[in-house]
N, CA, C and O atoms as CSV, one atom per row, in Angstrom:
chain,resi,resn,atom,element,x,y,z
A,1,MET,N,N,-13.511,18.501,-2.004
A,1,MET,CA,C,-13.359,17.057,-2.007
A,1,MET,C,C,-12.495,16.592,-3.178
A,1,MET,O,O,-11.659,15.703,-3.014
A,2,SER,N,N,-12.685,17.172,-4.332
A,2,SER,CA,C,-11.955,16.698,-5.506
A,2,SER,C,C,-10.452,16.883,-5.363
A,2,SER,O,O,-9.675,16.079,-5.878
A,3,GLU,N,N,-10.034,17.949,-4.658
A,3,GLU,CA,C,-8.595,18.167,-4.454
A,3,GLU,C,C,-7.992,17.072,-3.566
A,3,GLU,O,O,-6.913,16.549,-3.846
A,4,ILE,N,N,-8.704,16.744,-2.506
A,4,ILE,CA,C,-8.231,15.691,-1.599
A,4,ILE,C,C,-8.200,14.352,-2.326
A,4,ILE,O,O,-7.239,13.594,-2.196
A,5,PHE,N,N,-9.256,14.059,-3.094
A,5,PHE,CA,C,-9.300,12.804,-3.844
A,5,PHE,C,C,-8.128,12.733,-4.824
A,5,PHE,O,O,-7.467,11.699,-4.928
A,6,PHE,N,N,-7.874,13.815,-5.533
A,6,PHE,CA,C,-6.750,13.835,-6.475
A,6,PHE,C,C,-5.429,13.603,-5.752
A,6,PHE,O,O,-4.600,12.824,-6.221
A,7,LEU,N,N,-5.223,14.265,-4.625
A,7,LEU,CA,C,-3.975,14.088,-3.871
A,7,LEU,C,C,-3.820,12.644,-3.381
A,7,LEU,O,O,-2.725,12.083,-3.432
A,8,LEU,N,N,-4.908,12.049,-2.911
A,8,LEU,CA,C,-4.850,10.655,-2.455
A,8,LEU,C,C,-4.482,9.715,-3.605
A,8,LEU,O,O,-3.666,8.809,-3.434
A,9,ILE,N,N,-5.085,9.933,-4.768
A,9,ILE,CA,C,-4.805,9.091,-5.934
A,9,ILE,C,C,-3.365,9.302,-6.397
A,9,ILE,O,O,-2.648,8.337,-6.665
A,10,ALA,N,N,-2.946,10.554,-6.490
A,10,ALA,CA,C,-1.582,10.861,-6.942
A,10,ALA,C,C,-0.546,10.269,-5.991
A,10,ALA,O,O,0.441,9.682,-6.433
A,11,ALA,N,N,-0.769,10.423,-4.682
A,11,ALA,CA,C,0.163,9.862,-3.697
A,11,ALA,C,C,0.213,8.347,-3.822
A,11,ALA,O,O,1.279,7.739,-3.726
A,12,HIS,N,N,-0.952,7.744,-4.038
A,12,HIS,CA,C,-0.987,6.292,-4.187
A,12,HIS,C,C,-0.117,5.841,-5.357
A,12,HIS,O,O,0.725,4.958,-5.198
A,13,PHE,N,N,-0.315,6.439,-6.525
A,13,PHE,CA,C,0.443,6.008,-7.697
A,13,PHE,C,C,1.929,6.339,-7.574
A,13,PHE,O,O,2.776,5.589,-8.059
A,14,LEU,N,N,2.242,7.455,-6.931
A,14,LEU,CA,C,3.660,7.763,-6.687
A,14,LEU,C,C,4.312,6.679,-5.833
A,14,LEU,O,O,5.392,6.187,-6.161
A,15,LEU,N,N,3.648,6.310,-4.731
A,15,LEU,CA,C,4.229,5.329,-3.811
A,15,LEU,C,C,4.164,3.901,-4.345
A,15,LEU,O,O,5.064,3.102,-4.084
A,16,ASP,N,N,3.112,3.573,-5.086
A,16,ASP,CA,C,2.929,2.198,-5.543
A,16,ASP,C,C,3.693,1.905,-6.834
A,16,ASP,O,O,4.083,0.762,-7.073
A,17,LEU,N,N,3.907,2.909,-7.657
A,17,LEU,CA,C,4.533,2.664,-8.949
A,17,LEU,C,C,5.839,3.426,-9.137
A,17,LEU,O,O,6.882,2.817,-9.371
A,18,VAL,N,N,5.793,4.734,-9.038
A,18,VAL,CA,C,6.953,5.557,-9.386
A,18,VAL,C,C,8.094,5.389,-8.389
A,18,VAL,O,O,9.247,5.223,-8.789
A,19,LEU,N,N,7.787,5.432,-7.109
A,19,LEU,CA,C,8.838,5.446,-6.083
A,19,LEU,C,C,9.095,4.096,-5.423
A,19,LEU,O,O,9.936,4.003,-4.529
A,20,GLN,N,N,8.391,3.048,-5.843
A,20,GLN,CA,C,8.593,1.738,-5.222
A,20,GLN,C,C,9.792,1.039,-5.876
A,20,GLN,O,O,9.739,0.690,-7.055
A,21,PRO,N,N,10.863,0.837,-5.118
A,21,PRO,CA,C,12.023,0.155,-5.706
A,21,PRO,C,C,11.741,-1.331,-5.921
A,21,PRO,O,O,10.850,-1.905,-5.295
A,22,GLN,N,N,12.504,-1.933,-6.800
A,22,GLN,CA,C,12.323,-3.363,-7.087
A,22,GLN,C,C,12.541,-4.210,-5.830
A,22,GLN,O,O,11.882,-5.233,-5.644
A,23,ALA,N,N,13.469,-3.777,-4.971
A,23,ALA,CA,C,13.710,-4.514,-3.721
A,23,ALA,C,C,12.444,-4.565,-2.870
A,23,ALA,O,O,12.156,-5.590,-2.251
A,24,MET,N,N,11.690,-3.475,-2.834
A,24,MET,CA,C,10.437,-3.447,-2.083
A,24,MET,C,C,9.402,-4.341,-2.746
A,24,MET,O,O,8.720,-5.110,-2.068
A,25,ALA,N,N,9.279,-4.246,-4.061
A,25,ALA,CA,C,8.298,-5.057,-4.786
A,25,ALA,C,C,8.568,-6.547,-4.574
A,25,ALA,O,O,7.636,-7.325,-4.377
A,26,ASN,N,N,9.839,-6.942,-4.615
A,26,ASN,CA,C,10.199,-8.341,-4.382
A,26,ASN,C,C,10.127,-8.696,-2.901
A,26,ASN,O,O,9.636,-9.764,-2.534
A,27,GLY,N,N,10.615,-7.804,-2.062
A,27,GLY,CA,C,10.736,-8.081,-0.637
A,27,GLY,C,C,9.415,-8.253,0.079
A,27,GLY,O,O,9.331,-9.025,1.034
A,28,LYS,N,N,8.370,-7.548,-0.362
A,28,LYS,CA,C,7.083,-7.647,0.331
A,28,LYS,C,C,6.326,-8.929,-0.015
A,28,LYS,O,O,5.315,-9.246,0.612
A,29,ASN,N,N,6.809,-9.650,-0.997
A,29,ASN,CA,C,6.171,-10.897,-1.419
A,29,ASN,C,C,6.862,-12.083,-0.750
A,29,ASN,O,O,7.998,-12.412,-1.091
A,30,ARG,N,N,6.191,-12.714,0.183
A,30,ARG,CA,C,6.811,-13.815,0.936
A,30,ARG,C,C,7.155,-15.008,0.052
A,30,ARG,O,O,7.952,-15.860,0.444
A,31,ARG,N,N,6.568,-15.074,-1.124
A,31,ARG,CA,C,6.810,-16.189,-2.041
A,31,ARG,C,C,7.948,-15.915,-3.025
A,31,ARG,O,O,8.309,-16.787,-3.814
A,32,HIS,N,N,8.509,-14.715,-2.981
A,32,HIS,CA,C,9.586,-14.386,-3.914
A,32,HIS,C,C,10.842,-15.173,-3.561
A,32,HIS,O,O,11.106,-15.443,-2.389
A,33,SER,N,N,11.603,-15.533,-4.565
A,33,SER,CA,C,12.793,-16.368,-4.382
A,33,SER,C,C,13.853,-15.725,-3.491
A,33,SER,O,O,14.703,-16.428,-2.946
A,34,ILE,N,N,13.819,-14.412,-3.336
A,34,ILE,CA,C,14.816,-13.738,-2.491
A,34,ILE,C,C,14.728,-14.229,-1.043
A,34,ILE,O,O,15.702,-14.129,-0.297
A,35,HIS,N,N,13.580,-14.754,-0.646
A,35,HIS,CA,C,13.384,-15.207,0.737
A,35,HIS,C,C,13.721,-16.683,0.952
A,35,HIS,O,O,13.625,-17.179,2.075
A,36,LEU,N,N,14.107,-17.377,-0.090
A,36,LEU,CA,C,14.386,-18.809,0.048
A,36,LEU,C,C,15.674,-19.093,0.813
A,36,LEU,O,O,15.777,-20.107,1.504
A,37,GLU,N,N,16.644,-18.209,0.691
A,37,GLU,CA,C,17.917,-18.399,1.373
A,37,GLU,C,C,17.952,-17.531,2.625
A,37,GLU,O,O,18.132,-16.317,2.535
A,38,ALA,N,N,17.783,-18.141,3.774
A,38,ALA,CA,C,17.667,-17.399,5.034
A,38,ALA,C,C,18.945,-16.660,5.402
A,38,ALA,O,O,18.883,-15.671,6.132
A,39,SER,N,N,20.077,-17.097,4.932
A,39,SER,CA,C,21.345,-16.491,5.336
A,39,SER,C,C,21.794,-15.367,4.412
A,39,SER,O,O,22.931,-14.908,4.524
A,40,ASN,N,N,20.937,-14.910,3.500
A,40,ASN,CA,C,21.361,-13.882,2.561
A,40,ASN,C,C,21.334,-12.471,3.138
A,40,ASN,O,O,21.781,-11.535,2.475
A,41,GLY,N,N,20.829,-12.296,4.335
A,41,GLY,CA,C,20.803,-10.992,4.978
A,41,GLY,C,C,19.681,-10.081,4.501
A,41,GLY,O,O,19.578,-8.943,4.960
A,42,PHE,N,N,18.843,-10.556,3.595
A,42,PHE,CA,C,17.717,-9.761,3.093
A,42,PHE,C,C,16.630,-9.732,4.163
A,42,PHE,O,O,16.272,-10.783,4.694
A,43,PRO,N,N,16.102,-8.567,4.490
A,43,PRO,CA,C,15.084,-8.496,5.553
A,43,PRO,C,C,13.873,-9.370,5.242
A,43,PRO,O,O,13.513,-9.534,4.076
A,44,PRO,N,N,13.246,-9.928,6.267
A,44,PRO,CA,C,12.055,-10.758,6.069
A,44,PRO,C,C,10.913,-9.961,5.439
A,44,PRO,O,O,10.819,-8.743,5.590
A,45,TRP,N,N,10.057,-10.681,4.736
A,45,TRP,CA,C,8.991,-10.027,3.977
A,45,TRP,C,C,8.061,-9.165,4.823
A,45,TRP,O,O,7.617,-8.135,4.315
A,46,PRO,N,N,7.719,-9.504,6.094
A,46,PRO,CA,C,6.798,-8.625,6.828
A,46,PRO,C,C,7.345,-7.204,7.026
A,46,PRO,O,O,6.579,-6.242,7.095
A,47,TYR,N,N,8.665,-7.085,7.114
A,47,TYR,CA,C,9.260,-5.753,7.236
A,47,TYR,C,C,9.005,-4.938,5.973
A,47,TYR,O,O,8.634,-3.766,6.044
A,48,TRP,N,N,9.204,-5.564,4.828
A,48,TRP,CA,C,8.979,-4.880,3.552
A,48,TRP,C,C,7.508,-4.509,3.389
A,48,TRP,O,O,7.184,-3.383,3.010
A,49,MET,N,N,6.623,-5.455,3.677
A,49,MET,CA,C,5.193,-5.201,3.497
A,49,MET,C,C,4.711,-4.103,4.436
A,49,MET,O,O,3.959,-3.216,4.034
A,50,THR,N,N,5.148,-4.169,5.683
A,50,THR,CA,C,4.723,-3.172,6.665
A,50,THR,C,C,5.303,-1.803,6.340
A,50,THR,O,O,4.618,-0.791,6.486
A,51,GLY,N,N,6.546,-1.761,5.905
A,51,GLY,CA,C,7.144,-0.488,5.496
A,51,GLY,C,C,6.401,0.125,4.322
A,51,GLY,O,O,6.127,1.325,4.310
A,52,HIS,N,N,6.075,-0.698,3.337
A,52,HIS,CA,C,5.347,-0.222,2.169
A,52,HIS,C,C,3.963,0.294,2.561
A,52,HIS,O,O,3.579,1.400,2.181
A,53,ALA,N,N,3.227,-0.498,3.312
A,53,ALA,CA,C,1.878,-0.103,3.714
A,53,ALA,C,C,1.894,1.129,4.618
A,53,ALA,O,O,1.004,1.974,4.532
A,54,SER,N,N,2.897,1.231,5.478
A,54,SER,CA,C,3.005,2.387,6.373
A,54,SER,C,C,3.261,3.676,5.612
A,54,SER,O,O,2.772,4.738,5.997
A,55,GLY,N,N,4.024,3.586,4.535
A,55,GLY,CA,C,4.234,4.764,3.694
A,55,GLY,C,C,2.923,5.262,3.111
A,55,GLY,O,O,2.676,6.467,3.056
A,56,HIS,N,N,2.092,4.336,2.677
A,56,HIS,CA,C,0.777,4.714,2.153
A,56,HIS,C,C,-0.100,5.308,3.253
A,56,HIS,O,O,-0.814,6.285,3.031
A,57,GLY,N,N,-0.038,4.708,4.437
A,57,GLY,CA,C,-0.799,5.249,5.558
A,57,GLY,C,C,-0.349,6.648,5.934
A,57,GLY,O,O,-1.172,7.509,6.244
A,58,ALA,N,N,0.951,6.875,5.907
A,58,ALA,CA,C,1.476,8.204,6.220
A,58,ALA,C,C,0.998,9.234,5.200
A,58,ALA,O,O,0.679,10.366,5.561
A,59,ALA,N,N,0.950,8.843,3.934
A,59,ALA,CA,C,0.464,9.761,2.899
A,59,ALA,C,C,-0.993,10.132,3.151
A,59,ALA,O,O,-1.367,11.298,3.021
A,60,VAL,N,N,-1.819,9.147,3.510
A,60,VAL,CA,C,-3.230,9.420,3.800
A,60,VAL,C,C,-3.342,10.346,5.013
A,60,VAL,O,O,-4.155,11.270,5.010
A,61,LEU,N,N,-2.546,10.112,6.034
A,61,LEU,CA,C,-2.544,10.990,7.205
A,61,LEU,C,C,-2.163,12.417,6.814
A,61,LEU,O,O,-2.838,13.371,7.202
A,62,LEU,N,N,-1.092,12.561,6.052
A,62,LEU,CA,C,-0.629,13.901,5.676
A,62,LEU,C,C,-1.662,14.641,4.825
A,62,LEU,O,O,-1.828,15.853,4.966
A,63,ILE,N,N,-2.344,13.929,3.959
A,63,ILE,CA,C,-3.312,14.566,3.065
A,63,ILE,C,C,-4.628,14.878,3.764
A,63,ILE,O,O,-5.215,15.936,3.540
A,64,THR,N,N,-5.097,13.960,4.612
A,64,THR,CA,C,-6.415,14.139,5.255
A,64,THR,C,C,-6.329,14.771,6.636
A,64,THR,O,O,-7.309,15.337,7.122
A,65,GLY,N,N,-5.175,14.680,7.267
A,65,GLY,CA,C,-5.050,15.165,8.641
A,65,GLY,C,C,-5.695,14.242,9.658
A,65,GLY,O,O,-5.882,14.629,10.812
A,66,GLN,N,N,-6.042,13.022,9.248
A,66,GLN,CA,C,-6.736,12.071,10.116
A,66,GLN,C,C,-5.843,10.866,10.406
A,66,GLN,O,O,-5.606,10.036,9.529
A,67,LEU,N,N,-5.353,10.776,11.633
A,67,LEU,CA,C,-4.502,9.653,12.012
A,67,LEU,C,C,-5.214,8.325,11.806
A,67,LEU,O,O,-4.627,7.390,11.262
A,68,TRP,N,N,-6.451,8.228,12.224
A,68,TRP,CA,C,-7.148,6.943,12.126
A,68,TRP,C,C,-7.308,6.510,10.675
A,68,TRP,O,O,-7.269,5.313,10.391
A,69,LEU,N,N,-7.491,7.466,9.731
A,69,LEU,CA,C,-7.554,7.085,8.321
A,69,LEU,C,C,-6.196,6.582,7.836
A,69,LEU,O,O,-6.124,5.675,7.006
A,70,GLY,N,N,-5.127,7.172,8.354
A,70,GLY,CA,C,-3.795,6.681,8.023
A,70,GLY,C,C,-3.581,5.258,8.521
A,70,GLY,O,O,-2.967,4.439,7.836
A,71,LEU,N,N,-4.085,4.968,9.704
A,71,LEU,CA,C,-3.965,3.615,10.251
A,71,LEU,C,C,-4.836,2.621,9.473
A,71,LEU,O,O,-4.428,1.488,9.220
A,72,VAL,N,N,-6.026,3.058,9.104
A,72,VAL,CA,C,-6.902,2.208,8.290
A,72,VAL,C,C,-6.234,1.920,6.952
A,72,VAL,O,O,-6.223,0.779,6.492
A,73,GLU,N,N,-5.675,2.957,6.328
A,73,GLU,CA,C,-4.983,2.763,5.050
A,73,GLU,C,C,-3.825,1.792,5.191
A,73,GLU,O,O,-3.632,0.930,4.334
A,74,THR,N,N,-3.058,1.921,6.255
A,74,THR,CA,C,-1.932,1.004,6.470
A,74,THR,C,C,-2.432,-0.434,6.521
A,74,THR,O,O,-1.872,-1.309,5.860
A,75,ALA,N,N,-3.465,-0.682,7.290
A,75,ALA,CA,C,-4.001,-2.049,7.427
A,75,ALA,C,C,-4.594,-2.549,6.115
A,75,ALA,O,O,-4.323,-3.677,5.703
A,76,LEU,N,N,-5.399,-1.723,5.456
A,76,LEU,CA,C,-6.033,-2.162,4.215
A,76,LEU,C,C,-5.012,-2.364,3.102
A,76,LEU,O,O,-5.111,-3.316,2.328
A,77,HIS,N,N,-4.035,-1.472,3.024
A,77,HIS,CA,C,-3.014,-1.620,1.984
A,77,HIS,C,C,-2.221,-2.909,2.209
A,77,HIS,O,O,-1.899,-3.619,1.256
A,78,TRP,N,N,-1.915,-3.201,3.450
A,78,TRP,CA,C,-1.184,-4.427,3.800
A,78,TRP,C,C,-1.980,-5.648,3.351
A,78,TRP,O,O,-1.441,-6.550,2.709
A,79,ILE,N,N,-3.256,-5.668,3.692
A,79,ILE,CA,C,-4.109,-6.821,3.361
A,79,ILE,C,C,-4.270,-6.972,1.848
A,79,ILE,O,O,-4.160,-8.078,1.319
A,80,ILE,N,N,-4.526,-5.872,1.158
A,80,ILE,CA,C,-4.716,-5.936,-0.295
A,80,ILE,C,C,-3.442,-6.412,-0.981
A,80,ILE,O,O,-3.492,-7.290,-1.843
A,81,ASP,N,N,-2.302,-5.840,-0.605
A,81,ASP,CA,C,-1.047,-6.248,-1.250
A,81,ASP,C,C,-0.678,-7.691,-0.908
A,81,ASP,O,O,-0.162,-8.416,-1.759
A,82,PHE,N,N,-0.933,-8.107,0.316
A,82,PHE,CA,C,-0.675,-9.497,0.680
A,82,PHE,C,C,-1.509,-10.432,-0.192
A,82,PHE,O,O,-1.015,-11.444,-0.688
A,83,THR,N,N,-2.770,-10.080,-0.367
A,83,THR,CA,C,-3.669,-10.884,-1.188
A,83,THR,C,C,-3.169,-10.964,-2.630
A,83,THR,O,O,-3.247,-12.016,-3.265
A,84,LYS,N,N,-2.656,-9.843,-3.141
A,84,LYS,CA,C,-2.092,-9.847,-4.493
A,84,LYS,C,C,-0.846,-10.725,-4.553
A,84,LYS,O,O,-0.694,-11.522,-5.479
A,85,CYS,N,N,0.041,-10.587,-3.580
A,85,CYS,CA,C,1.271,-11.381,-3.561
A,85,CYS,C,C,0.977,-12.880,-3.446
A,85,CYS,O,O,1.758,-13.704,-3.921
A,86,GLU,N,N,-0.133,-13.227,-2.824
A,86,GLU,CA,C,-0.531,-14.628,-2.707
A,86,GLU,C,C,-1.168,-15.156,-3.987
A,86,GLU,O,O,-1.454,-16.348,-4.093
A,87,GLY,N,N,-1.390,-14.282,-4.951
A,87,GLY,CA,C,-1.972,-14.690,-6.221
A,87,GLY,C,C,-3.484,-14.812,-6.199
A,87,GLY,O,O,-4.072,-15.384,-7.117
A,88,ARG,N,N,-4.116,-14.288,-5.174
A,88,ARG,CA,C,-5.582,-14.395,-5.069
A,88,ARG,C,C,-6.298,-13.326,-5.890
A,88,ARG,O,O,-7.443,-13.515,-6.302
A,89,ILE,N,N,-5.617,-12.199,-6.127
A,89,ILE,CA,C,-6.139,-11.148,-7.005
A,89,ILE,C,C,-5.012,-10.731,-7.937
A,89,ILE,O,O,-3.839,-10.977,-7.656
A,90,ASN,N,N,-5.375,-10.098,-9.048
A,90,ASN,CA,C,-4.354,-9.635,-9.982
A,90,ASN,C,C,-4.037,-8.159,-9.749
A,90,ASN,O,O,-4.628,-7.512,-8.885
A,91,PHE,N,N,-3.104,-7.645,-10.528
A,91,PHE,CA,C,-2.657,-6.259,-10.383
A,91,PHE,C,C,-3.813,-5.277,-10.547
A,91,PHE,O,O,-3.915,-4.312,-9.789
A,92,HIS,N,N,-4.673,-5.509,-11.515
A,92,HIS,CA,C,-5.771,-4.569,-11.779
A,92,HIS,C,C,-6.770,-4.538,-10.623
A,92,HIS,O,O,-7.249,-3.469,-10.245
A,93,THR,N,N,-7.080,-5.685,-10.073
A,93,THR,CA,C,-7.978,-5.737,-8.919
A,93,THR,C,C,-7.326,-5.068,-7.714
A,93,THR,O,O,-7.987,-4.348,-6.965
A,94,ASP,N,N,-6.038,-5.306,-7.530
A,94,ASP,CA,C,-5.270,-4.665,-6.464
A,94,ASP,C,C,-5.396,-3.141,-6.559
A,94,ASP,O,O,-5.710,-2.476,-5.571
A,95,GLN,N,N,-5.155,-2.607,-7.731
A,95,GLN,CA,C,-5.219,-1.156,-7.897
A,95,GLN,C,C,-6.636,-0.633,-7.724
A,95,GLN,O,O,-6.834,0.429,-7.134
A,96,ALA,N,N,-7.620,-1.360,-8.227
A,96,ALA,CA,C,-9.014,-0.937,-8.069
A,96,ALA,C,C,-9.411,-0.885,-6.598
A,96,ALA,O,O,-10.079,0.056,-6.169
A,97,LEU,N,N,-9.007,-1.881,-5.828
A,97,LEU,CA,C,-9.325,-1.889,-4.398
A,97,LEU,C,C,-8.675,-0.720,-3.674
A,97,LEU,O,O,-9.290,-0.110,-2.800
A,98,HIS,N,N,-7.433,-0.403,-4.033
A,98,HIS,CA,C,-6.767,0.755,-3.422
A,98,HIS,C,C,-7.526,2.048,-3.732
A,98,HIS,O,O,-7.677,2.906,-2.861
A,99,LEU,N,N,-8.000,2.185,-4.968
A,99,LEU,CA,C,-8.736,3.393,-5.345
A,99,LEU,C,C,-10.093,3.462,-4.654
A,99,LEU,O,O,-10.549,4.547,-4.292
A,100,VAL,N,N,-10.732,2.330,-4.469
A,100,VAL,CA,C,-12.000,2.294,-3.725
A,100,VAL,C,C,-11.776,2.780,-2.292
A,100,VAL,O,O,-12.615,3.490,-1.738
A,101,CYS,N,N,-10.661,2.404,-1.703
A,101,CYS,CA,C,-10.336,2.886,-0.352
A,101,CYS,C,C,-10.252,4.408,-0.332
A,101,CYS,O,O,-10.797,5.054,0.563
A,102,LYS,N,N,-9.564,4.981,-1.323
A,102,LYS,CA,C,-9.415,6.441,-1.365
A,102,LYS,C,C,-10.781,7.113,-1.513
A,102,LYS,O,O,-11.050,8.138,-0.886
A,103,PHE,N,N,-11.632,6.529,-2.342
A,103,PHE,CA,C,-12.986,7.055,-2.483
A,103,PHE,C,C,-13.726,6.979,-1.147
A,103,PHE,O,O,-14.425,7.916,-0.761
A,104,GLY,N,N,-13.567,5.864,-0.451
A,104,GLY,CA,C,-14.217,5.701,0.857
A,104,GLY,C,C,-13.758,6.739,1.862
A,104,GLY,O,O,-14.566,7.244,2.642
A,105,TYR,N,N,-12.477,7.065,1.855
A,105,TYR,CA,C,-11.979,8.091,2.776
A,105,TYR,C,C,-12.633,9.433,2.464
A,105,TYR,O,O,-13.034,10.160,3.373
A,106,CYS,N,N,-12.739,9.757,1.181
A,106,CYS,CA,C,-13.359,11.030,0.792
A,106,CYS,C,C,-14.846,11.030,1.135
A,106,CYS,O,O,-15.380,12.044,1.585
A,107,TYR,N,N,-15.506,9.915,0.929
A,107,TYR,CA,C,-16.920,9.826,1.276
A,107,TYR,C,C,-17.108,10.050,2.780
A,107,TYR,O,O,-18.020,10.762,3.199
A,108,TYR,N,N,-16.243,9.439,3.581
A,108,TYR,CA,C,-16.318,9.639,5.024
A,108,TYR,C,C,-16.088,11.109,5.385
A,108,TYR,O,O,-16.821,11.678,6.194
A,109,LEU,N,N,-15.076,11.711,4.785
A,109,LEU,CA,C,-14.708,13.084,5.130
A,109,LEU,C,C,-15.729,14.111,4.665
A,109,LEU,O,O,-15.980,15.098,5.356
A,110,PHE,N,N,-16.318,13.882,3.500
A,110,PHE,CA,C,-17.152,14.919,2.885
A,110,PHE,C,C,-18.602,14.503,2.642
A,110,PHE,O,O,-19.426,15.316,2.222
A,111,GLY,N,N,-18.909,13.231,2.910
A,111,GLY,CA,C,-20.264,12.733,2.781
A,111,GLY,C,C,-20.836,12.910,1.420
A,111,GLY,O,O,-21.981,12.529,1.177
């Protein structure tokens, strides 16, 4: 269990911090100024948010071998990040919720 938990945490931080480009960080936030000018050719925020969350879901699938956990991660990551972008939670709460999800996946898998 500890190996899977470590891989889930490491993948999360890689995707959320190390490998997330600034365009993704700005693009997934519907309130960011990049979305104010509709003719700028920048993709709409749902594309960015869904792409970001799907990457996290794919990582969970690859690590656990469970498609449904990957889909759950995609949905939960989308909701948590949306809530953060709306200003309802801060960065620390966002990260804590993501880690609780990873713990929940391990609890489900290994009881």
